N, C-alpha and C positions, 0 to 999 in steps of 0.2 A: 504494500500500500504506500501511497505517496505521502508527502508532507502536508498537502493542502486538503483539509477536510472540506466537506460540502458546505458547512456553515461559514467557513473562512472565505470561500469563493463568493458565496451569496453576499456576505457582509461587505466584502471588498467592492463588489459591483454596486451595491446600494450606496456605499460611502462615496464612490467616484461619481455616481449619478447626482448626488447631492452637492458635490463640490462646485464652488464658484470657479470662474476662469482663473483667477489669481491662485486659488488653492491647487488647481491642476498644474499651473506653471511651477509652483513650489514643489509639487510631487515629481514633476519632470526634472527639476533641479536635483532632487534626491536620487532619482534614477541615474542621472548623469554622473553624480558623485560615487554611487555604489555599484551600478551595473551599466556603464557607458556603452558597452557593445549591444545591449538590448535596445537602448535608445537609438543608437546608430542604425541598427537593422531596420527600424521602422522609418526613421527619417530619410533613409536611402530610397524609399519606395517612389517618391515623385520622379526620381531619375529613371524609373522603370515605367513611367507612364501613369502612375496612380494619381488621380485628381484629388483636390483638397477635400471634397466631401467623403471620398473613400478613405483618404488618409485619416480623417477623424475617426472612422470605424476602427482602423488599426491602432490609432493612439489610445482609444478607449480600451482595447484589448491589452495594450501595454500597461496602462495605468492600473487596470484591475489586476493584472498579473502581479505587478510589483506590490500593490497594496495587499494582495493576498499573501505574498511572500513575507511582508512585514508583519501582518496579523498572525502568521503561523508561529511566530516565536523562534523559528529555526534560524540558525546562522547559515547564510547562503554563500557558497564560494563564488568568486567572480566567474561569470560566463564569458569565456574568452572567444576570440574569433575562431580559433581552432575547434572549440566545442561547438560553436554555431555551425561551422562547416561540416563537421562530422554528423551532427544531428540532421542537418539539411540533406546530406547524402543518404542517410538512412530513410528519411521521410520520402524523398523522391524515389528511392529504390522500392519502397513499399507500394507507392502509387503505380510505378511501372509494372511491378509484379501483378497487381490486381487487374491491369488493363487486359490481359489475355485470358482471364478466367471466365468460365461461364457465369452468368448473372447470379445464379443461386449460390454457387461456391464463393464468388466475390462478396456477396452479402454476408455469408458466414465468416469469411476472413475479416471483413470490416467490423462486424459485431464483436468478434473475438478480440480484435485490436482495441476496441473501445472498452470492453469489459475488463480486460487485463492491463490496460494502460496504468502506469504508476500514478499519473495525475489525471485520473478520469473525470473528476469534477471540473477541473480547469478546462480540459478538452471539451467537455459537454458545454460549458459556458461559451467557449470560442465558437464551436459549431452553431450554437444557438444564436449568438450575436451576429455572426456572419449571415445566417439564414434570415434573421430579423431585418437585416439590411440588404437583402436580396443579392448576396454575393456568393451563394453556394453554387450557382449555376456555372460560374467561371466562363463567361462569354467572351472575355478579352484577355490578351496577354497581361495587361495591367492587373486584372482581377486575379489571375493565376499567381502573380508575384505577391499580391496582397494576401491571398489565402496561404501561400507557402510561408510568408513572413510571420503571419499570426500563428499558424500551426507550429512553426519552428520555435516560437517562444515557449510553447507548451513542452515541446521535446527537450529544449535546453533546461527548463526548470525541472523536468523529470530526471534528466541526466545528472545535473548537479545535486539534486535532492537525494539521489541514491548514493552519492559519494560519501563514504565514511570519513569523518575528519581524522586527520593524523594528529597524534599526541606529541 
């Protein structure tokens, strides 16, 4: 099981939705200070064609993710560029693997991925938020990058959350 309980993810989402613009800026400053690569991965999306309204969706995912990390009480290691790259490679490999499967088998593989995911509540939040904002269909290259960026945040949090601290 992951570090982020269901209540933590829900509480983080509620807290971020209630934040003023200035409070969100201060939270982004905290992210920059503690997890700068997470912030950079989202701020790079406009260079891949993501428009400002879609960027807001990705920023919300980032803010909720970081807020949940804070609420968890866990000490989070730095998510490095190498960790991000490795997680993205695994994420895209899973997607490519599913492409060739018959629909029924693909659905079972996807369901198993979700139920066994270390951060399944954060993953569910991200899928729900993307769906609420009509971004699950991935109709453009920009939407593909946005989805990969948001899902990679989850993968990175799951990866570093599983790392045992060294004494």
